[in-house]
OpenMM code with the backbone's topology and positions (N, CA, C; nanometers):
from openmm import Vec3, app, unit

residues = "MET GLU GLY ILE ASP LYS TYR ILE SER ARG LEU LYS HIS TYR ILE ASN PHE ASN PHE LEU ALA ILE PRO ASP VAL LYS ASN VAL LYS ASN LEU SER GLU ALA GLN GLN LYS THR LYS GLU ALA GLU LEU LEU GLN LYS GLN ILE ASN ASN GLY ASP VAL VAL ILE LEU LEU ASP GLU LYS GLY LYS LYS TYR SER SER VAL GLU PHE SER ALA TYR LEU ASN LYS GLN MET ILE GLY SER VAL GLN HIS LEU ILE PHE ILE ILE GLY GLY PRO TYR GLY PHE ASP ASP ALA ILE TYR LYS ARG ALA ASN GLY LEU ILE SER LEU SER ASP MET THR PHE SER HIS GLN MET ILE ARG LEU PHE PHE VAL GLU GLN LEU TYR ARG GLY PHE SER ILE LEU LYS GLY GLU PRO TYR HIS HIS ALA".split()
positions = [
    Vec3(0.6297, 1.6758, -1.2602),
    Vec3(0.5975, 1.6002, -1.1649),
    Vec3(0.6588, 1.4744, -1.2413),
    Vec3(0.7361, 1.4727, -1.3192),
    Vec3(0.7988, 1.3674, -1.3903),
    Vec3(0.8239, 1.2526, -1.2501),
    Vec3(0.8699, 1.2621, -1.1580),
    Vec3(0.9674, 1.2320, -1.0271),
    Vec3(0.8774, 1.1833, -0.9606),
    Vec3(0.7678, 1.2594, -0.9429),
    Vec3(0.6384, 1.2094, -0.8772),
    Vec3(0.5460, 1.0983, -0.9430),
    Vec3(0.5490, 1.0952, -1.0362),
    Vec3(0.4814, 1.0056, -1.1138),
    Vec3(0.5435, 0.8581, -1.0842),
    Vec3(0.6635, 0.9033, -1.1216),
    Vec3(0.7659, 0.7701, -1.1041),
    Vec3(0.7354, 0.7043, -0.9419),
    Vec3(0.7344, 0.7600, -0.8694),
    Vec3(0.7111, 0.6937, -0.7219),
    Vec3(0.5984, 0.6710, -0.6870),
    Vec3(0.4739, 0.7358, -0.7646),
    Vec3(0.3136, 0.7120, -0.7662),
    Vec3(0.3446, 0.5964, -0.8212),
    Vec3(0.4125, 0.5456, -0.9013),
    Vec3(0.3696, 0.4219, -0.9671),
    Vec3(0.3511, 0.3081, -0.8584),
    Vec3(0.5484, 0.3286, -0.8561),
    Vec3(0.5691, 0.2087, -0.7815),
    Vec3(0.5319, 0.2440, -0.6564),
    Vec3(0.4668, 0.3194, -0.5749),
    Vec3(0.4148, 0.3033, -0.4291),
    Vec3(0.2578, 0.2421, -0.4432),
    Vec3(0.2218, 0.2442, -0.5603),
    Vec3(0.1377, 0.1714, -0.5910),
    Vec3(0.1406, -0.0115, -0.6161),
    Vec3(0.2191, -0.0025, -0.5818),
    Vec3(0.2868, -0.1755, -0.5867),
    Vec3(0.2424, -0.2338, -0.4317),
    Vec3(0.2692, -0.1146, -0.3559),
    Vec3(0.2554, -0.1496, -0.2324),
    Vec3(0.1175, -0.1701, -0.1189),
    Vec3(0.0685, 0.0131, -0.1932),
    Vec3(-0.0662, 0.0636, -0.1091),
    Vec3(-0.1267, 0.1590, -0.1969),
    Vec3(-0.3013, 0.1162, -0.2279),
    Vec3(-0.3881, 0.2355, -0.2583),
    Vec3(-0.3379, 0.3394, -0.2701),
    Vec3(-0.2782, 0.3862, -0.3512),
    Vec3(-0.2631, 0.5321, -0.2898),
    Vec3(-0.3280, 0.6399, -0.4384),
    Vec3(-0.3917, 0.7342, -0.3783),
    Vec3(-0.3919, 0.8782, -0.4808),
    Vec3(-0.3386, 1.0001, -0.4216),
    Vec3(-0.2862, 1.0819, -0.5708),
    Vec3(-0.1908, 1.2085, -0.4704),
    Vec3(-0.3048, 1.3068, -0.5372),
    Vec3(-0.3336, 1.4095, -0.4980),
    Vec3(-0.4544, 1.5305, -0.4959),
    Vec3(-0.3613, 1.6253, -0.4659),
    Vec3(-0.3865, 1.7258, -0.5381),
    Vec3(-0.3706, 1.8872, -0.5242),
    Vec3(-0.4647, 1.9477, -0.5391),
    Vec3(-0.4469, 2.0266, -0.4665),
    Vec3(-0.6126, 2.1250, -0.4414),
    Vec3(-0.5643, 2.2869, -0.5070),
    Vec3(-0.6572, 2.3110, -0.5880),
    Vec3(-0.6018, 2.4074, -0.6794),
    Vec3(-0.5551, 2.4997, -0.6103),
    Vec3(-0.5487, 2.6294, -0.6250),
    Vec3(-0.4451, 2.7280, -0.5649),
    Vec3(-0.5640, 2.8168, -0.5427),
    Vec3(-0.6153, 2.8873, -0.4393),
    Vec3(-0.6659, 3.0459, -0.4226),
    Vec3(-0.6746, 3.1313, -0.5190),
    Vec3(-0.7899, 3.1718, -0.5476),
    Vec3(-0.7853, 3.2525, -0.6649),
    Vec3(-0.7891, 3.4292, -0.6039),
    Vec3(-0.7144, 3.5381, -0.6660),
    Vec3(-0.7516, 3.5926, -0.6424),
    Vec3(-0.6827, 3.6805, -0.4670),
    Vec3(-0.5177, 3.6303, -0.4666),
    Vec3(-0.4882, 3.6281, -0.3485),
    Vec3(-0.4106, 3.7221, -0.2998),
    Vec3(-0.3988, 3.8266, -0.4298),
    Vec3(-0.3814, 3.9792, -0.3842),
    Vec3(-0.4299, 4.0298, -0.3412),
    Vec3(-0.5915, 3.9986, -0.3427),
    Vec3(-0.6769, 4.1013, -0.2568),
    Vec3(-0.7016, 4.0233, -0.1054),
    Vec3(-0.6330, 3.9097, -0.0684),
    Vec3(-0.6407, 3.8907, 0.0627),
    Vec3(-0.5436, 3.8564, 0.1755),
    Vec3(-0.5398, 3.8914, 0.2441),
    Vec3(-0.4661, 3.8529, 0.3527),
    Vec3(-0.4458, 3.7288, 0.3932),
    Vec3(-0.3402, 3.7426, 0.4221),
    Vec3(-0.2832, 3.5534, 0.4850),
    Vec3(-0.3662, 3.4643, 0.5953),
    Vec3(-0.4041, 3.5389, 0.6329),
    Vec3(-0.4947, 3.4563, 0.7044),
    Vec3(-0.6335, 3.4839, 0.6266),
    Vec3(-0.6455, 3.5419, 0.5379),
    Vec3(-0.7676, 3.4757, 0.4353),
    Vec3(-0.7721, 3.3729, 0.3562),
    Vec3(-0.6114, 3.3997, 0.3258),
    Vec3(-0.5487, 3.2889, 0.2577),
    Vec3(-0.5682, 3.1552, 0.3184),
    Vec3(-0.5130, 3.1317, 0.4071),
    Vec3(-0.5553, 3.0140, 0.4542),
    Vec3(-0.6576, 2.9681, 0.5336),
    Vec3(-0.7301, 3.0645, 0.5132),
    Vec3(-0.9051, 3.0456, 0.5762),
    Vec3(-0.9716, 2.9477, 0.4328),
    Vec3(-0.9552, 2.9979, 0.3420),
    Vec3(-0.9778, 2.9508, 0.2083),
    Vec3(-0.9384, 2.8559, 0.1305),
    Vec3(-0.8091, 2.8190, 0.1665),
    Vec3(-0.7265, 2.6947, 0.1408),
    Vec3(-0.7732, 2.6149, 0.2761),
    Vec3(-0.7892, 2.6352, 0.3625),
    Vec3(-0.8806, 2.5086, 0.4806),
    Vec3(-0.9867, 2.4861, 0.4392),
    Vec3(-1.0908, 2.5786, 0.3412),
    Vec3(-1.2029, 2.5130, 0.3166),
    Vec3(-1.2058, 2.4310, 0.1907),
    Vec3(-1.1151, 2.4472, 0.0960),
    Vec3(-1.0923, 2.3582, 0.0042),
    Vec3(-1.0241, 2.2151, 0.1064),
    Vec3(-0.9178, 2.2178, 0.1608),
    Vec3(-0.8782, 2.1162, 0.2343),
    Vec3(-0.9996, 2.0109, 0.3065),
    Vec3(-1.0664, 2.0875, 0.4036),
    Vec3(-1.1637, 2.0424, 0.4574),
    Vec3(-1.3007, 1.9371, 0.3830),
    Vec3(-1.3060, 2.0082, 0.2613),
    Vec3(-1.4168, 1.9544, 0.1499),
    Vec3(-1.3290, 1.7885, 0.1142),
    Vec3(-1.2205, 1.7499, 0.1356),
    Vec3(-1.1179, 1.6435, 0.1273),
    Vec3(-1.1072, 1.5579, 0.2080),
    Vec3(-1.1355, 1.5787, 0.3285),
    Vec3(-1.1449, 1.5033, 0.4169),
    Vec3(-1.2499, 1.4390, 0.4980),
    Vec3(-1.2702, 1.3522, 0.5206),
    Vec3(-1.4112, 1.2697, 0.5701),
    Vec3(-1.3816, 1.2490, 0.7522),
    Vec3(-1.4432, 1.2153, 0.8565),
    Vec3(-1.4819, 1.1883, 0.9416),
    Vec3(-1.3505, 1.0902, 1.0044),
    Vec3(-1.3614, 0.9712, 0.9464),
    Vec3(-1.2496, 0.8731, 0.9786),
    Vec3(-1.1385, 0.8768, 0.9044),
    Vec3(-1.0921, 0.9757, 0.8647),
    Vec3(-1.0236, 0.9693, 0.8155),
    Vec3(-0.8762, 1.0116, 0.9271),
    Vec3(-0.7338, 0.9746, 0.9119),
    Vec3(-0.6759, 1.0456, 0.9865),
    Vec3(-0.5426, 1.0883, 0.8996),
    Vec3(-0.5609, 1.2365, 0.9588),
    Vec3(-0.5085, 1.3360, 0.8935),
    Vec3(-0.3373, 1.3863, 0.9589),
    Vec3(-0.2389, 1.3963, 0.8577),
    Vec3(-0.0840, 1.4376, 0.9219),
    Vec3(-0.0782, 1.5270, 0.8312),
    Vec3(-0.0269, 1.6756, 0.9012),
    Vec3(0.0350, 1.7448, 0.8244),
    Vec3(0.2080, 1.7593, 0.8025),
    Vec3(0.2200, 1.7953, 0.6959),
    Vec3(0.3714, 1.8507, 0.6842),
    Vec3(0.4210, 1.9689, 0.7151),
    Vec3(0.4661, 1.9909, 0.8248),
    Vec3(0.4770, 2.0490, 0.8467),
    Vec3(0.6060, 2.0912, 0.9600),
    Vec3(0.6581, 2.2267, 0.9715),
    Vec3(0.7803, 2.2842, 1.0241),
    Vec3(0.7790, 2.2442, 1.1600),
    Vec3(0.6908, 2.2268, 1.2170),
    Vec3(0.6616, 2.2121, 1.3716),
    Vec3(0.6594, 2.0439, 1.3919),
    Vec3(0.6042, 1.9838, 1.2993),
    Vec3(0.6268, 1.8037, 1.3340),
    Vec3(0.7293, 1.7669, 1.3639),
    Vec3(0.7078, 1.6976, 1.4414),
    Vec3(0.8030, 1.5143, 1.4553),
    Vec3(0.9075, 1.4977, 1.3229),
    Vec3(1.0609, 1.4885, 1.3264),
    Vec3(1.1154, 1.4642, 1.2719),
    Vec3(1.1470, 1.2899, 1.2749),
    Vec3(1.1422, 1.2301, 1.1710),
    Vec3(1.2384, 1.0928, 1.1734),
    Vec3(1.3064, 1.0575, 1.0782),
    Vec3(1.3545, 0.9172, 1.1160),
    Vec3(1.4441, 0.8931, 0.9862),
    Vec3(1.3677, 0.8252, 0.9236),
    Vec3(1.4539, 0.7529, 0.7637),
    Vec3(1.3808, 0.7161, 0.7121),
    Vec3(1.3030, 0.5872, 0.7600),
    Vec3(1.3780, 0.4944, 0.8619),
    Vec3(1.3609, 0.3873, 0.9098),
    Vec3(1.2366, 0.4216, 1.0086),
    Vec3(1.2626, 0.5207, 1.1201),
    Vec3(1.1710, 0.5600, 1.1665),
    Vec3(1.0323, 0.5991, 1.1574),
    Vec3(1.0191, 0.6484, 1.0180),
    Vec3(0.9361, 0.7105, 0.9463),
    Vec3(0.8468, 0.5555, 0.8612),
    Vec3(0.9263, 0.4133, 0.8051),
    Vec3(0.8538, 0.3149, 0.8115),
    Vec3(0.7991, 0.2665, 0.9361),
    Vec3(0.8659, 0.2563, 1.0187),
    Vec3(0.7740, 0.2220, 1.1785),
    Vec3(0.6601, 0.2716, 1.1566),
    Vec3(0.6868, 0.4101, 1.1515),
    Vec3(0.5417, 0.5069, 1.1654),
    Vec3(0.4463, 0.4496, 1.0603),
    Vec3(0.4093, 0.3881, 0.9896),
    Vec3(0.3708, 0.3787, 0.8673),
    Vec3(0.3418, 0.2553, 0.9211),
    Vec3(0.3806, 0.1915, 0.9499),
    Vec3(0.3497, 0.0207, 0.9525),
    Vec3(0.2763, 0.0279, 1.1136),
    Vec3(0.2851, 0.1122, 1.1601),
    Vec3(0.1909, 0.1109, 1.3004),
    Vec3(0.0333, 0.1991, 1.2577),
    Vec3(0.0091, 0.2730, 1.1367),
    Vec3(-0.0615, 0.3468, 1.0948),
    Vec3(-0.1265, 0.2091, 1.0270),
    Vec3(-0.1192, 0.1327, 0.9465),
    Vec3(-0.1557, 0.0328, 0.8981),
    Vec3(-0.2442, -0.0661, 0.9694),
    Vec3(-0.1649, -0.0830, 1.0779),
    Vec3(-0.1504, -0.2088, 1.1663),
    Vec3(-0.2615, -0.1743, 1.2694),
    Vec3(-0.2919, -0.0099, 1.2544),
    Vec3(-0.4079, 0.0191, 1.3319),
    Vec3(-0.5574, 0.0220, 1.2404),
    Vec3(-0.5294, 0.0217, 1.1221),
    Vec3(-0.6528, -0.0530, 1.0319),
    Vec3(-0.7480, 0.1182, 0.9754),
    Vec3(-0.6293, 0.1796, 0.9790),
    Vec3(-0.6989, 0.3477, 0.8883),
    Vec3(-0.7076, 0.3346, 0.7637),
    Vec3(-0.8324, 0.3492, 0.7605),
    Vec3(-0.9056, 0.4026, 0.6684),
    Vec3(-0.8449, 0.4163, 0.5144),
    Vec3(-0.8412, 0.5904, 0.6021),
    Vec3(-0.7766, 0.6714, 0.4658),
    Vec3(-0.6609, 0.7550, 0.5568),
    Vec3(-0.5122, 0.7493, 0.4897),
    Vec3(-0.4334, 0.8053, 0.6061),
    Vec3(-0.4007, 0.9725, 0.4932),
    Vec3(-0.4129, 1.0532, 0.5364),
    Vec3(-0.4025, 1.1600, 0.3977),
    Vec3(-0.3287, 1.2617, 0.4775),
    Vec3(-0.2275, 1.2838, 0.3884),
    Vec3(-0.0978, 1.3668, 0.4105),
    Vec3(-0.1131, 1.4922, 0.3790),
    Vec3(-0.0801, 1.6226, 0.3915),
    Vec3(-0.1136, 1.7641, 0.3703),
    Vec3(0.0361, 1.8283, 0.3454),
    Vec3(0.0398, 1.9130, 0.2609),
    Vec3(0.1343, 2.0073, 0.1956),
    Vec3(0.0815, 2.0945, 0.2348),
    Vec3(0.1036, 2.2641, 0.3480),
    Vec3(0.0570, 2.3351, 0.3542),
    Vec3(0.1086, 2.4483, 0.2059),
    Vec3(0.0412, 2.5335, 0.2545),
    Vec3(-0.0219, 2.6834, 0.1609),
    Vec3(0.1290, 2.7397, 0.2198),
    Vec3(0.1315, 2.8053, 0.1008),
    Vec3(0.2326, 2.9154, 0.1482),
    Vec3(0.2451, 3.0083, 0.2407),
    Vec3(0.1810, 3.0104, 0.3103),
    Vec3(0.1694, 3.0905, 0.5091),
    Vec3(0.1616, 2.9832, 0.5973),
    Vec3(0.1047, 2.8427, 0.5627),
    Vec3(0.1038, 2.6996, 0.7354),
    Vec3(-0.0235, 2.6885, 0.6402),
    Vec3(-0.0470, 2.6437, 0.7443),
    Vec3(-0.2696, 2.6064, 0.8082),
    Vec3(-0.3303, 2.6819, 0.8681),
    Vec3(-0.4403, 2.6710, 0.8183),
    Vec3(-0.5166, 2.7530, 0.9190),
    Vec3(-0.5324, 2.6598, 1.0287),
    Vec3(-0.6197, 2.7803, 1.1861),
    Vec3(-0.6215, 2.6627, 1.2601),
    Vec3(-0.7155, 2.5752, 1.3217),
    Vec3(-0.7976, 2.5554, 1.1813),
    Vec3(-0.8825, 2.4912, 1.1784),
    Vec3(-0.8429, 2.3266, 1.1373),
    Vec3(-0.7388, 2.3719, 1.0657),
    Vec3(-0.6926, 2.2210, 0.9572),
    Vec3(-0.6225, 2.2120, 1.0865),
    Vec3(-0.4655, 2.2413, 1.1822),
    Vec3(-0.4257, 2.2298, 1.3189),
    Vec3(-0.5208, 2.1238, 1.3757),
    Vec3(-0.6217, 2.1617, 1.4304),
    Vec3(-0.7507, 2.1522, 1.4992),
    Vec3(-0.7846, 1.9873, 1.4507),
    Vec3(-0.7983, 1.9438, 1.3204),
    Vec3(-0.8478, 1.8112, 1.2677),
    Vec3(-0.7439, 1.7255, 1.2592),
    Vec3(-0.5870, 1.7674, 1.2387),
    Vec3(-0.4720, 1.6907, 1.2622),
    Vec3(-0.4788, 1.5853, 1.3636),
    Vec3(-0.4442, 1.4678, 1.2790),
    Vec3(-0.3914, 1.3563, 1.3660),
    Vec3(-0.2517, 1.3716, 1.4484),
    Vec3(-0.1806, 1.4350, 1.3517),
    Vec3(-0.0761, 1.4729, 1.3887),
    Vec3(0.0236, 1.5291, 1.2908),
    Vec3(0.1925, 1.5632, 1.2964),
    Vec3(0.2671, 1.6830, 1.2289),
    Vec3(0.3798, 1.6146, 1.1761),
    Vec3(0.4165, 1.6151, 1.0660),
    Vec3(0.5597, 1.5577, 1.0352),
    Vec3(0.6157, 1.6477, 0.9822),
    Vec3(0.7336, 1.6540, 1.0268),
    Vec3(0.8587, 1.7670, 0.9542),
    Vec3(0.9379, 1.6774, 0.9073),
    Vec3(0.9952, 1.7204, 0.7809),
    Vec3(1.0847, 1.6352, 0.6587),
    Vec3(1.1950, 1.7521, 0.6797),
    Vec3(1.2178, 1.8552, 0.7071),
    Vec3(1.3664, 1.8977, 0.7307),
    Vec3(1.3470, 2.0784, 0.8090),
    Vec3(1.4472, 2.1104, 0.8595),
    Vec3(1.4459, 2.2436, 0.9108),
    Vec3(1.4162, 2.3805, 0.8012),
    Vec3(1.4862, 2.3403, 0.6678),
    Vec3(1.4899, 2.4093, 0.6251),
    Vec3(1.3361, 2.4316, 0.5196),
    Vec3(1.3415, 2.5277, 0.4214),
    Vec3(1.2023, 2.5648, 0.4092),
    Vec3(1.2281, 2.5202, 0.1986),
    Vec3(1.1416, 2.4193, 0.1225),
    Vec3(1.1440, 2.4351, 0.0184),
    Vec3(1.0140, 2.4637, -0.0617),
    Vec3(1.0204, 2.4109, -0.1689),
    Vec3(0.8934, 2.4870, -0.2267),
    Vec3(0.7505, 2.3101, -0.2504),
    Vec3(0.6553, 2.4418, -0.2501),
    Vec3(0.5529, 2.2892, -0.2617),
    Vec3(0.5700, 2.1901, -0.3222),
    Vec3(0.6370, 2.1838, -0.4490),
    Vec3(0.7063, 2.0965, -0.5999),
    Vec3(0.8045, 2.0246, -0.5241),
    Vec3(0.8923, 2.0717, -0.4446),
    Vec3(0.9866, 1.9777, -0.4183),
    Vec3(0.9693, 1.8770, -0.3169),
    Vec3(0.8784, 1.9696, -0.2144),
    Vec3(0.8324, 1.8666, -0.0850),
    Vec3(0.7223, 1.7368, -0.1843),
    Vec3(0.6394, 1.7924, -0.2556),
    Vec3(0.5750, 1.6834, -0.3172),
    Vec3(0.6513, 1.5714, -0.3109),
    Vec3(0.7911, 1.5799, -0.4285),
    Vec3(0.8957, 1.5129, -0.4494),
    Vec3(0.9365, 1.4115, -0.3427),
    Vec3(1.0065, 1.4867, -0.2671),
    Vec3(1.0821, 1.4569, -0.1493),
    Vec3(0.9426, 1.3156, -0.0432),
    Vec3(0.8402, 1.3664, -0.0410),
    Vec3(0.7686, 1.3298, 0.0552),
    Vec3(0.7168, 1.2003, -0.0363),
    Vec3(0.6907, 1.1708, -0.1440),
    Vec3(0.6423, 1.0407, -0.2092),
    Vec3(0.7813, 0.9470, -0.2247),
    Vec3(0.8843, 1.0258, -0.2639),
    Vec3(0.9927, 0.9561, -0.2615),
    Vec3(1.0092, 0.8859, -0.0961),
    Vec3(1.0268, 0.9615, 0.0103),
    Vec3(0.9832, 0.9041, 0.1502),
    Vec3(0.9264, 0.7745, 0.1781),
    Vec3(0.7844, 0.8091, 0.1321),
    Vec3(0.6588, 0.6712, 0.1088),
    Vec3(0.7352, 0.5754, 0.0451),
    Vec3(0.7566, 0.5966, -0.0148),
    Vec3(0.8001, 0.4473, -0.1571),
    Vec3(0.9537, 0.3867, -0.0031),
    Vec3(1.0179, 0.4655, 0.0375),
    Vec3(1.1589, 0.4151, 0.0758),
    Vec3(1.0705, 0.3794, 0.1918),
    Vec3(0.9473, 0.4055, 0.2522),
    Vec3(0.9334, 0.3785, 0.3842),
    Vec3(0.8789, 0.2062, 0.3628),
    Vec3(0.8098, 0.2268, 0.2407),
    Vec3(0.7190, 0.0843, 0.1840),
    Vec3(0.8464, 0.0136, 0.2025),
    Vec3(0.9328, 0.0344, 0.1034),
    Vec3(1.0316, -0.0151, 0.0651),
    Vec3(1.1232, -0.1232, 0.1981),
    Vec3(1.1593, -0.0447, 0.2941),
    Vec3(1.2264, -0.0791, 0.4340),
    Vec3(1.1153, -0.1725, 0.4777),
    Vec3(0.9672, -0.1201, 0.5156),
    Vec3(0.8942, -0.2619, 0.5413),
    Vec3(0.8971, -0.4040, 0.4876),
    Vec3(0.9595, -0.3635, 0.3627),
    Vec3(0.9302, -0.4992, 0.2544),
    Vec3(1.0459, -0.5663, 0.2645),
    Vec3(1.1394, -0.4971, 0.3186),
    Vec3(1.2800, -0.5896, 0.3064),
    Vec3(1.3129, -0.5635, 0.1855),
    Vec3(1.3075, -0.4547, 0.0998),
    Vec3(1.3470, -0.4100, -0.0426),
    Vec3(1.4507, -0.3757, -0.0414),
    Vec3(1.5548, -0.3716, -0.1602),
    Vec3(1.6887, -0.3232, -0.1574),
    Vec3(1.6788, -0.1651, -0.2023),
    Vec3(1.5995, -0.1202, -0.1633),
    Vec3(1.5712, 0.0152, -0.1887),
    Vec3(1.6566, 0.1111, -0.1264),
    Vec3(1.6547, 0.1132, 0.0078),
    Vec3(1.6847, 0.2016, 0.1233),
    Vec3(1.8498, 0.1142, 0.1556),
    Vec3(1.9387, 0.2063, 0.1466),
    Vec3(2.0348, 0.1938, 0.2148),
    Vec3(2.1118, 0.2229, 0.3344),
    Vec3(2.1434, 0.2039, 0.4676),
    Vec3(2.0955, 0.2805, 0.5548),
    Vec3(2.2665, 0.3815, 0.5895),
] * unit.nanometer
topology = app.Topology()
chain = topology.addChain("A")
for resn in residues:
    res = topology.addResidue(resn, chain)
    for name in ("N", "CA", "C"):
        topology.addAtom(name, app.Element.getBySymbol(name[0]), res)
């Protein structure tokens, strides 16, 4: 988590940012994929409030360049969103209840990565997006 912590610390210069990892579902060997997704959905739903904007990081989502993603972040902030929540799915993706609750889907790549790698890639892209918005030299197009 060292790299993730570095970017979280940097992000806090731009926004009020919280990183929350939902605990893994227990006894998965006794559960089907659908049951695992349902259990994960129950844990996620406890963290989401009615007014929150929920964006899923999902292979079926829209792909953005870093500059496009920064514009997307800006649009969300202008819309006076109370909480913008980005969610990385479990090993089998998201339960239908989470898809129904989502306000949007974003894909980081056509490739598959571990959750740990996606966490790092995504917080780096968040930081990059805000540095672009602020006109800071971190991003080199």
